[in-house]
All heavy atoms as an XYZ file, in Angstrom:
850
protein
N      17.607     -9.415    -20.291
C      16.260     -8.878    -20.405
C      15.864     -8.825    -21.880
O      16.680     -8.549    -22.739
C      16.177     -7.477    -19.816
C      16.354     -7.406    -18.322
S      14.982     -8.076    -17.447
C      14.249     -6.628    -16.790
N      14.612     -9.049    -22.118
C      14.072     -9.017    -23.473
C      13.081     -7.856    -23.548
O      12.241     -7.689    -22.671
C      13.465    -10.387    -23.743
C      12.276    -10.481    -24.583
C      11.936    -11.932    -24.875
C      10.995    -12.491    -23.844
N      10.406    -13.768    -24.235
N      13.211     -7.022    -24.584
C      12.320     -5.876    -24.778
C      11.194     -6.261    -25.731
O      11.428     -6.828    -26.787
C      13.085     -4.699    -25.372
C      14.034     -4.048    -24.407
C      14.805     -2.902    -25.048
N      13.920     -1.786    -25.307
C      13.978     -1.024    -26.406
N      14.855     -1.260    -27.331
N      13.153     -0.015    -26.565
N       9.957     -5.902    -25.338
C       8.789     -6.212    -26.146
C       8.000     -4.938    -26.389
O       7.679     -4.213    -25.439
C       7.898     -7.263    -25.448
C       8.694     -8.552    -25.271
C       6.612     -7.501    -26.217
C       7.994     -9.602    -24.463
N       7.698     -4.672    -27.645
C       6.889     -3.501    -28.000
C       5.446     -3.764    -27.582
O       4.866     -4.789    -27.931
C       6.975     -3.254    -29.505
C       6.212     -2.057    -29.934
N       4.966     -2.140    -30.515
C       6.498     -0.742    -29.841
C       4.537     -0.933    -30.775
N       5.438     -0.056    -30.367
N       4.851     -2.818    -26.821
C       3.491     -3.032    -26.321
C       2.513     -1.935    -26.736
O       1.385     -1.905    -26.248
C       3.465     -3.194    -24.788
C       4.071     -1.976    -24.084
C       4.174     -4.477    -24.385
C       3.819     -1.943    -22.591
N       2.917     -1.045    -27.617
C       1.991     -0.012    -28.085
C       2.577      1.369    -27.994
O       3.797      1.555    -27.996
N       1.681      2.344    -27.888
C       2.066      3.745    -27.847
C       1.516      4.361    -26.570
O       0.444      3.966    -26.100
C       1.511      4.472    -29.076
C       2.044      5.876    -29.191
O       1.635      6.771    -28.480
N       2.986      6.062    -30.108
N       2.233      5.327    -26.037
C       1.809      5.976    -24.796
C       0.394      6.550    -24.925
O      -0.365      6.578    -23.954
C       2.842      7.046    -24.350
C       2.810      8.257    -25.260
C       2.641      7.433    -22.907
N      -0.009      6.951    -26.119
C      -1.348      7.479    -26.347
C      -2.444      6.427    -26.292
O      -3.627      6.763    -26.230
N      -2.062      5.149    -26.282
C      -3.044      4.056    -26.216
C      -3.675      3.906    -24.832
O      -4.695      3.241    -24.689
C      -2.392      2.714    -26.581
C      -1.887      2.658    -28.010
O      -2.332      3.475    -28.828
O      -1.028      1.796    -28.292
N      -3.053      4.502    -23.823
C      -3.530      4.343    -22.449
C      -3.955      5.704    -21.918
O      -3.152      6.636    -21.869
C      -2.439      3.747    -21.533
C      -1.871      2.458    -22.132
C      -2.988      3.492    -20.135
C      -0.639      1.944    -21.439
N      -5.201      5.823    -21.532
C      -5.711      7.077    -20.976
C      -5.168      7.289    -19.567
O      -4.944      6.326    -18.824
C      -7.238      7.058    -20.957
N      -4.954      8.547    -19.198
C      -4.487      8.867    -17.860
C      -5.476      8.352    -16.819
O      -6.687      8.411    -17.019
C      -4.312     10.382    -17.721
C      -3.546     10.779    -16.479
C      -3.154     12.244    -16.483
O      -2.323     12.622    -17.317
O      -3.696     12.982    -15.648
N      -4.934      7.832    -15.729
C      -5.695      7.251    -14.621
C      -6.430      5.971    -15.020
O      -7.422      5.599    -14.416
C      -6.685      8.253    -14.031
C      -6.053      9.504    -13.489
C      -7.123     10.405    -12.900
C      -6.556     11.746    -12.530
N      -7.606     12.652    -12.063
N      -5.949      5.294    -16.045
C      -6.555      4.043    -16.521
C      -5.483      2.960    -16.598
O      -4.300      3.215    -16.490
C      -7.165      4.227    -17.912
C      -8.254      5.244    -17.982
C      -9.514      4.673    -17.399
N     -10.606      5.613    -17.594
C     -11.574      5.779    -16.729
N     -11.621      5.072    -15.632
N     -12.530      6.647    -16.963
N      -5.959      1.737    -16.841
C      -5.059      0.593    -16.983
C      -5.310     -0.093    -18.314
O      -6.392      0.002    -18.883
C      -5.280     -0.403    -15.850
N      -4.296     -0.757    -18.795
C      -4.387     -1.570    -20.007
C      -3.735     -2.905    -19.694
O      -2.726     -2.962    -18.992
C      -3.643     -0.873    -21.139
C      -3.630     -1.675    -22.406
C      -2.987     -0.895    -23.532
N      -2.922     -1.731    -24.698
C      -1.903     -1.772    -25.511
N      -0.860     -0.998    -25.317
N      -1.913     -2.563    -26.558
N      -4.294     -3.979    -20.208
C      -3.743     -5.315    -19.972
C      -3.019     -5.775    -21.226
O      -3.537     -5.650    -22.338
C      -4.860     -6.311    -19.584
C      -4.302     -7.722    -19.457
C      -5.536     -5.871    -18.295
N      -1.831     -6.312    -21.016
C      -1.018     -6.868    -22.095
C      -0.771     -8.332    -21.770
O      -0.386     -8.668    -20.652
C       0.331     -6.112    -22.201
C       1.233     -6.758    -23.221
C       0.116     -4.647    -22.501
N      -1.024     -9.208    -22.747
C      -0.743    -10.643    -22.579
C       0.502    -10.991    -23.389
O       0.593    -10.679    -24.565
C      -1.912    -11.480    -23.078
C      -3.035    -11.600    -22.080
C      -4.056    -12.650    -22.495
N      -3.672    -14.012    -22.205
C      -3.685    -14.571    -20.999
N      -4.015    -13.867    -19.960
N      -3.367    -15.832    -20.834
N       1.415    -11.668    -22.716
C       2.625    -12.159    -23.360
C       2.709    -13.635    -23.003
O       3.054    -13.982    -21.873
C       3.873    -11.378    -22.900
C       3.691     -9.894    -23.226
C       5.127    -11.960    -23.531
C       4.666     -8.984    -22.557
N       2.304    -14.475    -23.942
C       2.178    -15.899    -23.647
C       1.089    -16.076    -22.602
O      -0.013    -15.578    -22.754
N       1.414    -16.741    -21.509
C       0.446    -16.938    -20.426
C       0.532    -15.846    -19.365
O      -0.266    -15.816    -18.435
C       0.643    -18.314    -19.801
C       0.299    -19.419    -20.779
C       0.222    -20.766    -20.104
O      -0.040    -20.819    -18.887
O       0.427    -21.755    -20.810
N       1.486    -14.941    -19.516
C       1.685    -13.859    -18.565
C       0.761    -12.692    -18.894
O       0.673    -12.263    -20.040
C       3.144    -13.398    -18.618
C       3.538    -12.222    -17.751
C       3.338    -12.552    -16.271
C       4.984    -11.863    -18.022
N       0.063    -12.190    -17.877
C      -0.814    -11.029    -18.042
C      -0.234     -9.893    -17.209
O       0.007    -10.057    -16.011
C      -2.226    -11.383    -17.568
C      -3.288    -10.499    -18.145
C      -4.684    -11.026    -17.857
O      -5.154    -11.882    -18.630
O      -5.278    -10.579    -16.867
N      -0.022     -8.742    -17.852
C       0.593     -7.589    -17.200
C      -0.357     -6.406    -17.273
O      -0.923     -6.125    -18.331
C       1.938     -7.239    -17.867
C       2.893     -8.432    -17.763
C       2.549     -5.992    -17.249
C       4.157     -8.298    -18.569
N      -0.538     -5.722    -16.140
C      -1.359     -4.509    -16.087
C      -0.439     -3.302    -16.202
O       0.533     -3.182    -15.452
C      -2.139     -4.449    -14.779
N      -0.744     -2.428    -17.155
C      -0.002     -1.184    -17.342
C      -0.898     -0.059    -16.837
O      -2.005      0.120    -17.337
C       0.329     -0.928    -18.828
C       0.884     -2.181    -19.512
C       1.241      0.280    -18.980
C       2.218     -2.638    -19.078
N      -0.426      0.693    -15.850
C      -1.191      1.798    -15.277
C      -0.570      3.118    -15.708
O       0.649      3.280    -15.632
C      -1.182      1.729    -13.749
C      -1.917      0.557    -13.190
C      -1.250     -0.624    -12.906
C      -3.273      0.629    -12.934
C      -1.923     -1.715    -12.378
C      -3.959     -0.455    -12.406
C      -3.281     -1.629    -12.130
N      -1.415      4.057    -16.149
C      -0.950      5.404    -16.464
C      -1.400      6.316    -15.327
O      -2.590      6.541    -15.122
C      -1.511      5.894    -17.790
C      -0.855      7.175    -18.280
C      -1.380      7.509    -19.661
C      -0.440      8.336    -20.449
N      -1.009      8.608    -21.789
N      -0.417      6.785    -14.576
C      -0.683      7.587    -13.398
C      -0.988      9.034    -13.795
O      -0.753      9.450    -14.930
C       0.551      7.555    -12.476
C       1.139      6.173    -12.250
S       0.037      5.022    -11.470
C       0.103      5.629     -9.820
N      -1.487      9.809    -12.830
C      -1.670     11.238    -13.042
C      -0.317     11.827    -13.414
O       0.677     11.538    -12.769
C      -2.199     11.907    -11.750
O      -3.434     11.289    -11.409
C      -2.398     13.395    -11.941
N      -0.273     12.612    -14.462
C       0.990     13.174    -14.923
C       1.671     12.332    -15.991
O       2.692     12.715    -16.529
N       1.118     11.148    -16.285
C       1.631     10.347    -17.386
C       2.622      9.264    -17.043
O       3.014      8.497    -17.917
N       3.070      9.161    -15.789
C       4.012      8.105    -15.410
C       3.349      6.739    -15.602
O       2.166      6.568    -15.318
C       4.423      8.278    -13.948
C       5.412      7.250    -13.471
C       5.778      7.425    -12.001
O       5.073      8.149    -11.261
O       6.770      6.806    -11.593
N       4.108      5.763    -16.098
C       3.590      4.419    -16.337
C       4.193      3.422    -15.354
O       5.381      3.492    -15.045
C       3.906      3.972    -17.761
C       3.239      4.774    -18.870
C       3.799      4.361    -20.220
C       1.748      4.595    -18.840
N       3.361      2.500    -14.892
C       3.801      1.421    -14.009
C       3.271      0.116    -14.581
O       2.134      0.049    -15.050
C       3.254      1.605    -12.598
C       3.737      2.855    -11.897
C       5.198      2.728    -11.575
C       5.680      3.926    -10.781
N       7.090      3.823    -10.474
N       4.066     -0.935    -14.527
C       3.665     -2.248    -15.045
C       3.870     -3.301    -13.962
O       4.950     -3.411    -13.391
C       4.480     -2.601    -16.280
N       2.795     -4.057    -13.688
C       2.868     -5.120    -12.691
C       2.102     -6.336    -13.196
O       1.233     -6.223    -14.049
C       2.313     -4.696    -11.314
C       0.815     -4.370    -11.389
C       3.094     -3.534    -10.740
C       0.178     -4.164    -10.031
N       2.442     -7.463    -12.633
C       1.717     -8.692    -12.922
C       0.248     -8.466    -12.563
O      -0.066     -7.919    -11.501
C       2.324     -9.807    -12.070
C       1.775    -11.163    -12.316
C       2.460    -12.206    -11.439
O       3.322    -11.860    -10.606
O       2.107    -13.381    -11.597
N      -0.658     -8.856    -13.435
C      -2.089     -8.579    -13.261
C      -2.778     -9.667    -12.440
O      -3.781    -10.237    -12.845
C      -2.770     -8.439    -14.635
C      -4.165     -7.862    -14.518
O      -4.463     -7.103    -13.611
N      -5.018     -8.223    -15.457
N      -2.215     -9.948    -11.271
C      -2.747    -11.027    -10.441
C      -2.401    -10.764     -8.989
O      -1.232    -10.767     -8.606
C      -2.124    -12.347    -10.889
C      -2.666    -13.549    -10.200
C      -1.976    -14.817    -10.724
N      -2.528    -15.987    -10.109
C      -2.261    -16.390     -8.875
N      -1.432    -15.714     -8.109
N      -2.815    -17.482     -8.394
N      -3.414    -10.518     -8.162
C      -3.189    -10.302     -6.732
C      -2.602    -11.566     -6.109
O      -3.040    -12.674     -6.423
C      -4.512     -9.931     -6.054
S      -4.353     -9.673     -4.274
N      -1.617    -11.417     -5.201
C      -1.020    -12.606     -4.587
C      -1.963    -13.327     -3.625
O      -1.692    -14.456     -3.238
C       0.201    -12.045     -3.840
C      -0.118    -10.613     -3.593
C      -0.984    -10.182     -4.750
N      -3.067    -12.729     -3.279
C      -4.003    -13.331     -2.325
C      -4.893    -14.370     -2.996
O      -4.769    -15.559     -2.751
C      -4.840    -12.221     -1.668
C      -5.879    -12.708     -0.727
N      -7.166    -12.235     -0.765
C      -5.848    -13.613      0.271
C      -7.869    -12.826      0.184
N      -7.094    -13.671      0.830
N      -5.781    -13.940     -3.888
C      -6.725    -14.849     -4.540
C      -6.756    -14.676     -6.058
O      -7.688    -15.103     -6.714
C      -8.142    -14.638     -3.996
C      -8.301    -14.948     -2.533
C      -8.476    -16.424     -2.313
C      -8.745    -16.694     -0.839
N      -9.066    -18.048     -0.563
N      -5.742    -14.004     -6.606
C      -5.642    -13.895     -8.059
C      -6.521    -12.837     -8.699
O      -6.746    -12.885     -9.901
N      -7.017    -11.873     -7.919
C      -7.856    -10.808     -8.488
C      -7.121    -10.020     -9.563
O      -5.901     -9.862     -9.516
N      -7.858     -9.536    -10.545
C      -7.284     -8.756    -11.647
C      -6.972     -7.344    -11.154
O      -7.875     -6.516    -10.981
C      -8.247     -8.678    -12.829
C      -8.625    -10.024    -13.408
C      -7.486    -10.588    -14.199
C      -7.914    -11.877    -14.878
N      -6.856    -12.426    -15.689
N      -5.703     -7.042    -10.920
C      -5.317     -5.741    -10.400
C      -5.661     -4.615    -11.359
O      -5.907     -3.486    -10.934
C      -3.832     -5.733    -10.051
C      -3.444     -6.695     -8.921
C      -1.940     -6.693     -8.712
C      -4.171     -6.354     -7.631
N      -5.741     -4.917    -12.644
C      -6.099     -3.891    -13.635
C      -7.507     -3.352    -13.403
O      -7.852     -2.279    -13.876
C      -5.998     -4.457    -15.050
O      -6.867     -5.572    -15.200
N      -8.324     -4.085    -12.657
C      -9.697     -3.667    -12.362
C      -9.800     -2.972    -11.004
O     -10.889     -2.583    -10.581
C     -10.625     -4.878    -12.401
C     -10.672     -5.535    -13.763
C     -11.436     -6.845    -13.771
O     -12.064     -7.188    -12.749
O     -11.389     -7.526    -14.812
N      -8.660     -2.806    -10.327
C      -8.651     -2.193     -9.005
C      -8.595     -0.677     -9.062
O      -8.418     -0.073    -10.120
N      -8.743     -0.073     -7.902
C      -8.680      1.385     -7.766
C      -7.244      1.770     -7.439
O      -6.608      1.171     -6.564
C      -9.632      1.863     -6.654
C     -11.074      1.583     -7.074
C      -9.422      3.344     -6.353
C     -12.092      1.845     -5.993
N      -6.732      2.786     -8.137
C      -5.383      3.274     -7.904
C      -5.453      4.527     -7.038
O      -6.247      5.428     -7.299
C      -4.665      3.582     -9.238
C      -3.311      4.223     -8.988
C      -4.513      2.316    -10.062
N      -4.622      4.549     -6.009
C      -4.514      5.715     -5.137
C      -3.033      5.901     -4.828
O      -2.384      4.979     -4.324
C      -5.318      5.498     -3.864
S      -5.280      6.901     -2.747
N      -2.523      7.079     -5.141
C      -1.101      7.373     -4.985
C      -0.327      6.363     -5.840
O      -0.587      6.245     -7.018
C      -0.702      7.343     -3.513
C       0.688      7.916     -3.266
O       1.153      8.732     -4.093
O       1.320      7.550     -2.264
N       0.578      5.605     -5.269
C       1.332      4.602     -6.030
C       0.966      3.196     -5.577
O       1.827      2.317     -5.453
C       2.840      4.847     -5.905
C       3.303      6.002     -6.728
N       3.575      5.889     -8.065
C       3.479      7.301     -6.426
C       3.925      7.058     -8.548
N       3.871      7.933     -7.571
N      -0.326      2.992     -5.344
C      -0.836      1.683     -4.932
C      -2.087      1.360     -5.734
O      -2.799      2.252     -6.170
C      -1.188      1.681     -3.435
C      -0.015      1.906     -2.558
N       0.360      3.160     -2.132
C       0.880      1.042     -2.033
C       1.440      3.058     -1.383
N       1.777      1.784     -1.306
N      -2.315      0.061     -5.900
C      -3.572     -0.399     -6.490
C      -4.243     -1.302     -5.462
O      -3.573     -2.067     -4.767
C      -3.355     -1.140     -7.842
C      -2.498     -2.381     -7.689
C      -4.688     -1.472     -8.493
N      -5.562     -1.157     -5.335
C      -6.336     -1.958     -4.397
C      -7.020     -3.075     -5.172
O      -7.765     -2.812     -6.121
C      -7.374     -1.089     -3.679
C      -6.757     -0.116     -2.725
C      -6.252      1.089     -3.164
C      -6.654     -0.433     -1.379
C      -5.662      1.988     -2.286
C      -6.072      0.456     -0.482
C      -5.567      1.668     -0.944
N      -6.757     -4.318     -4.771
C      -7.347     -5.467     -5.443
C      -8.869     -5.381     -5.364
O      -9.419     -5.129     -4.288
C      -6.855     -6.760     -4.811
S      -7.604     -8.223     -5.554
N      -9.563     -5.604     -6.488
C     -11.018     -5.507     -6.482
C     -11.715     -6.634     -5.712
O     -12.889     -6.504     -5.378
C     -11.385     -5.544     -7.968
C     -10.265     -6.278     -8.616
C      -9.037     -5.917     -7.823
N     -11.017     -7.716     -5.413
C     -11.661     -8.827     -4.702
C     -11.717     -8.628     -3.187
O     -12.769     -8.748     -2.574
C     -10.954    -10.153     -5.007
C     -11.061    -10.671     -6.433
C     -10.346    -12.014     -6.556
C     -12.506    -10.799     -6.858
N     -10.565     -8.341     -2.573
C     -10.517     -8.276     -1.106
C      -9.774     -7.048     -0.601
O      -9.348     -7.013      0.551
C      -9.883     -9.559     -0.547
C     -10.665    -10.780     -0.897
N     -10.264    -11.631     -1.892
C     -11.827    -11.267     -0.418
C     -11.151    -12.614     -1.997
N     -12.115    -12.410     -1.116
N      -9.583     -6.063     -1.473
C      -9.035     -4.755     -1.088
C      -7.581     -4.800     -0.610
O      -7.156     -3.932      0.137
C      -9.928     -4.108     -0.020
C      -9.879     -2.591     -0.077
O      -9.727     -2.042     -1.185
O      -9.996     -1.955      0.986
N      -6.830     -5.806     -1.021
C      -5.409     -5.794     -0.686
C      -4.766     -4.598     -1.372
O      -5.083     -4.272     -2.531
C      -4.728     -7.075     -1.151
C      -4.850     -8.222     -0.204
C      -5.917     -8.536      0.585
C      -3.869     -9.215      0.040
N      -5.662     -9.673      1.299
C      -4.407    -10.112      0.989
C      -2.604     -9.451     -0.450
C      -3.707    -11.209      1.458
C      -1.905    -10.548      0.001
C      -2.447    -11.418      0.959
N      -3.839     -3.945     -0.694
C      -3.146     -2.759     -1.198
C      -1.768     -3.190     -1.697
O      -0.933     -3.655     -0.928
C      -3.032     -1.730     -0.073
C      -2.420     -0.421     -0.468
C      -2.414      0.509      0.760
C      -1.783      1.839      0.457
N      -1.750      2.685      1.681
N      -1.544     -3.039     -3.008
C      -0.296     -3.487     -3.644
C       0.465     -2.269     -4.157
O      -0.090     -1.425     -4.857
C      -0.585     -4.431     -4.837
C      -1.562     -5.556     -4.446
C       0.714     -4.959     -5.437
C      -1.038     -6.550     -3.462
N       1.751     -2.193     -3.844
C       2.585     -1.093     -4.318
C       2.865     -1.247     -5.811
O       3.269     -2.319     -6.275
C       3.918     -1.073     -3.561
O       4.811     -0.156     -4.161
N       2.656     -0.169     -6.556
C       2.982     -0.185     -7.984
C       4.478      0.019     -8.209
O       4.976     -0.186     -9.304
C       2.193      0.901     -8.721
C       0.685      0.657     -8.793
C      -0.026      1.883     -9.346
C       0.377     -0.563     -9.640
N       5.197      0.414     -7.179
C       6.649      0.629     -7.292
C       7.440     -0.667     -7.182
O       8.359     -0.903     -7.944
C       7.114      1.607     -6.223
C       6.611      3.007     -6.460
C       7.178      3.961     -5.448
N       6.803      5.316     -5.788
C       6.401      6.199     -4.914
N       6.334      5.900     -3.630
N       6.081      7.412     -5.308
N       7.065     -1.511     -6.200
C       7.858     -2.731     -5.979
C       7.028     -4.017     -5.946
O       7.572     -5.103     -5.781
C       8.689     -2.613     -4.707
C       7.852     -2.390     -3.447
O       6.619     -2.609     -3.472
O       8.442     -1.987     -2.419
N       5.698     -3.909     -6.083
C       4.843     -5.079     -6.136
C       4.504     -5.697     -4.792
O       3.815     -6.711     -4.736
N       4.953     -5.100     -3.693
C       4.718     -5.679     -2.372
C       3.332     -5.350     -1.839
O       2.870     -4.208     -1.940
C       5.759     -5.177     -1.373
C       7.192     -5.653     -1.605
C       8.136     -4.979     -0.628
C       7.271     -7.170     -1.471
N       2.687     -6.361     -1.255
C       1.427     -6.146     -0.537
C       1.766     -5.368      0.728
O       2.791     -5.614      1.374
C       0.776     -7.477     -0.200
N       0.905     -4.433      1.087
C       1.141     -3.600      2.257
C       0.582     -4.284      3.504
O      -0.450     -4.940      3.455
C       0.503     -2.226      2.059
C       0.972     -1.536      0.772
C       2.473     -1.323      0.724
O       3.001     -0.489      1.433
N       3.172     -2.085     -0.121
N       1.277     -4.094      4.641
C       0.881     -4.702      5.918
C      -0.547     -4.294      6.275
O      -0.967     -3.197      5.944
C       1.850     -4.271      7.011
N      -1.293     -5.185      6.857
C      -0.883     -6.456      7.467
C      -0.817     -7.614      6.477
O      -0.471     -8.728      6.854
C      -1.975     -6.715      8.504
C      -3.206     -6.151      7.867
C      -2.720     -4.927      7.119
N      -1.165     -7.374      5.199
C      -1.137     -8.450      4.208
C       0.299     -8.735      3.789
O       1.184     -7.890      3.923
C      -1.991     -8.061      2.995
C      -3.437     -7.797      3.394
O      -3.963     -8.573      4.204
O      -4.013     -6.807      2.924
N       0.524     -9.925      3.261
C       1.862    -10.326      2.829
C       1.798    -10.955      1.451
O       0.828    -11.618      1.113
C       2.455    -11.338      3.805
C       2.692    -10.795      5.186
C       3.259    -11.840      6.135
O       3.419    -13.011      5.724
O       3.540    -11.487      7.287
N       2.825    -10.734      0.675
C       2.924    -11.300     -0.663
C       3.457    -10.247     -1.622
O       3.696     -9.098     -1.234
N       3.664    -10.649     -2.844
C       4.140     -9.693     -3.840
C       3.792    -10.164     -5.244
O       3.456    -11.330     -5.456
C       5.637     -9.466     -3.721
S       6.641    -10.888     -4.181
N       3.849     -9.222     -6.164
C       3.712     -9.506     -7.584
C       4.939     -8.920     -8.275
O       5.624     -8.064     -7.720
C       2.415     -8.911     -8.194
C       1.191     -9.565     -7.602
C       2.363     -7.413     -8.013
N       5.207     -9.383     -9.456
C       6.356     -8.909    -10.209
C       6.047     -7.554    -10.845
O       4.949     -7.344    -11.355
C       6.723     -9.929    -11.301
O       6.957    -11.195    -10.675
C       7.966     -9.513    -12.059
N       7.014     -6.659    -10.789
C       6.919     -5.380    -11.497
C       7.843     -5.448    -12.708
O       8.795     -6.238    -12.733
C       7.327     -4.196    -10.602
O       8.677     -4.377    -10.162
C       6.409     -4.064     -9.394
N       7.549     -4.635    -13.713
C       8.311     -4.665    -14.956
C       8.687     -3.244    -15.372
O       7.840     -2.345    -15.320
C       7.482     -5.296    -16.082
C       7.034     -6.693    -15.777
C       5.802     -6.923    -15.174
C       7.840     -7.772    -16.065
C       5.379     -8.202    -14.872
C       7.426     -9.065    -15.762
C       6.194     -9.278    -15.168
N       9.927     -3.038    -15.819
C      10.316     -1.718    -16.313
C       9.677     -1.422    -17.670
O       9.525     -2.323    -18.504
C      11.839     -1.801    -16.464
C      12.260     -3.151    -16.000
C      11.040     -3.969    -15.757
N       9.294     -0.165    -17.857
C       8.739      0.294    -19.133
C       9.604      1.431    -19.645
O       9.988      2.316    -18.882
C       7.298      0.823    -18.971
C       6.361     -0.279    -18.540
C       6.804      1.451    -20.253
C       4.937      0.183    -18.400
N       9.887      1.411    -20.933
C      10.602      2.510    -21.580
C       9.658      3.197    -22.562
O       8.884      2.528    -23.248
C      11.808      1.985    -22.356
C      12.872      1.348    -21.502
C      13.971      0.746    -22.374
O      14.403      1.410    -23.344
O      14.354     -0.393    -22.087
N       9.748      4.516    -22.605
C       8.963      5.297    -23.566
C       9.937      5.978    -24.505
O      10.828      6.704    -24.060
C       8.105      6.368    -22.864
C       7.195      5.733    -21.823
C       7.302      7.167    -23.886
C       6.475      6.738    -20.940
N       9.788      5.736    -25.796
C      10.604      6.431    -26.793
C      10.101      7.870    -26.850
O       8.950      8.117    -27.225
C      10.471      5.750    -28.153
C      11.355      6.403    -29.195
O      11.023      7.536    -29.613
O      12.357      5.795    -29.581
N      10.944      8.813    -26.461
C      10.541     10.221    -26.372
C      10.087     10.788    -27.718
O       9.174     11.611    -27.772
C      11.683     11.059    -25.809
N      10.694     10.335    -28.785
C      10.360     10.875    -30.108
C       9.033     10.337    -30.645
O       8.215     11.088    -31.171
C      11.489     10.567    -31.094
N       8.801      9.046    -30.485
C       7.621      8.430    -31.097
C       6.497      8.099    -30.103
O       5.365      7.876    -30.509
C       8.026      7.132    -31.806
O       8.436      6.164    -30.848
N       6.826      8.025    -28.810
C       5.839      7.623    -27.814
C       5.637      6.123    -27.727
O       4.773      5.645    -27.006
N       6.434      5.349    -28.463
C       6.314      3.891    -28.435
C       6.722      3.360    -27.067
O       7.647      3.859    -26.433
C       7.178      3.259    -29.528
C       6.749      3.621    -30.944
C       5.323      3.214    -31.264
O       4.989      2.028    -31.102
O       4.539      4.092    -31.676
N       5.993      2.330    -26.608
C       6.232      1.727    -25.299
C       6.932      0.382    -25.450
O       6.547     -0.435    -26.288
C       4.906      1.502    -24.567
C       4.082      2.731    -24.255
C       2.751      2.329    -23.623
C       4.837      3.658    -23.335
N       7.925      0.167    -24.597
C       8.675     -1.074    -24.583
C       8.695     -1.617    -23.168
O       8.997     -0.904    -22.222
C      10.107     -0.847    -25.062
C      10.159     -0.386    -26.475
C      10.086      0.895    -26.931
C      10.243     -1.207    -27.631
N      10.136      0.910    -28.298
C      10.233     -0.355    -28.752
C      10.337     -2.587    -27.826
C      10.307     -0.847    -30.048
C      10.419     -3.070    -29.114
C      10.411     -2.208    -30.216
N       8.361     -2.882    -23.014
C       8.338     -3.562    -21.729
C       9.553     -4.468    -21.657
O       9.870     -5.167    -22.630
C       7.054     -4.387    -21.633
C       6.710     -5.020    -20.308
C       6.382     -3.960    -19.279
C       5.534     -5.956    -20.487
N      10.238     -4.466    -20.516
C      11.395     -5.344    -20.331
C      10.992     -6.547    -19.497
O      10.434     -6.409    -18.412
C      12.523     -4.587    -19.629
O      13.004     -3.559    -20.459
N      11.273     -7.735    -20.033
C      10.970     -8.991    -19.352
C      12.249     -9.792    -19.183
O      13.118     -9.765    -20.055
C      10.003     -9.838    -20.178
C       8.601     -9.302    -20.399
C       7.834    -10.234    -21.317
C       7.875     -9.161    -19.090
N      12.337    -10.547    -18.080
C      13.492    -11.433    -17.940
C      13.457    -12.493    -19.040
O      12.374    -12.880    -19.486
C      13.327    -12.059    -16.561
C      11.978    -11.680    -16.082
C      11.425    -10.621    -16.965
N      14.616    -12.930    -19.479
C      14.696    -13.955    -20.523
C      13.927    -15.208    -20.107
O      13.186    -15.768    -20.868
C      16.150    -14.309    -20.835
C      16.883    -13.222    -21.576
C      16.350    -12.939    -22.968
O      15.791    -13.851    -23.619
O      16.479    -11.801    -23.422
N      14.136    -15.641    -18.877
C      13.398    -16.783    -18.344
C      12.389    -16.220    -17.350
O      12.761    -15.495    -16.436
C      14.334    -17.743    -17.616
C      15.330    -18.401    -18.536
C      16.246    -19.346    -17.773
O      15.818    -19.900    -16.746
O      17.376    -19.508    -18.211
N      11.120    -16.523    -17.528
C      10.098    -15.969    -16.640
C      10.311    -16.444    -15.211
O      10.305    -17.624    -14.927
C       8.709    -16.380    -17.122
O       8.369    -15.639    -18.257
N      10.531    -15.467    -14.342
C      10.655    -15.724    -12.911
C       9.613    -14.855    -12.215
O       9.932    -13.921    -11.508
C      12.073    -15.381    -12.416
O      12.379    -14.034    -12.804
C      13.101    -16.333    -12.972
N       8.363    -15.144    -12.456
C       7.260    -14.353    -11.938
C       6.972    -14.775    -10.496
O       6.985    -15.957    -10.160
C       6.022    -14.527    -12.838
C       6.374    -14.169    -14.285
C       4.871    -13.673    -12.354
C       6.979    -12.813    -14.492
N       6.668    -13.785     -9.654
C       6.531    -13.995     -8.213
C       5.423    -14.962     -7.823
O       5.561    -15.726     -6.891
C       6.307    -12.660     -7.510
N       4.277    -14.941     -8.501
C       3.135    -15.716     -8.010
C       3.120    -17.143     -8.444
O       3.809    -17.708     -9.112
C       1.843    -15.081     -8.436
O       1.764    -14.917     -9.808
């Protein structure tokens, strides 16, 4: 795994998303109520909608194009829809608030 610095926890407002581009890969970082962060590929498996523009409810994001419900925990589309997106681990440095994203050395993205 390769760690990439992506900013500071204060850069993302609660209940909002931020998009990070790493090469051709686009990742949506969501800050949940209470400050928990989730990172997923910013592309719905159905028609490629920008998940960062979707509505978050509980631990799911709803694609803004066709309302597919995607889990922020594991990237799986919820039934009756099928498909998945890649999720990414995020580390927060407790002392500084710096954010680090972990990516596989070789991109093995789901979509």
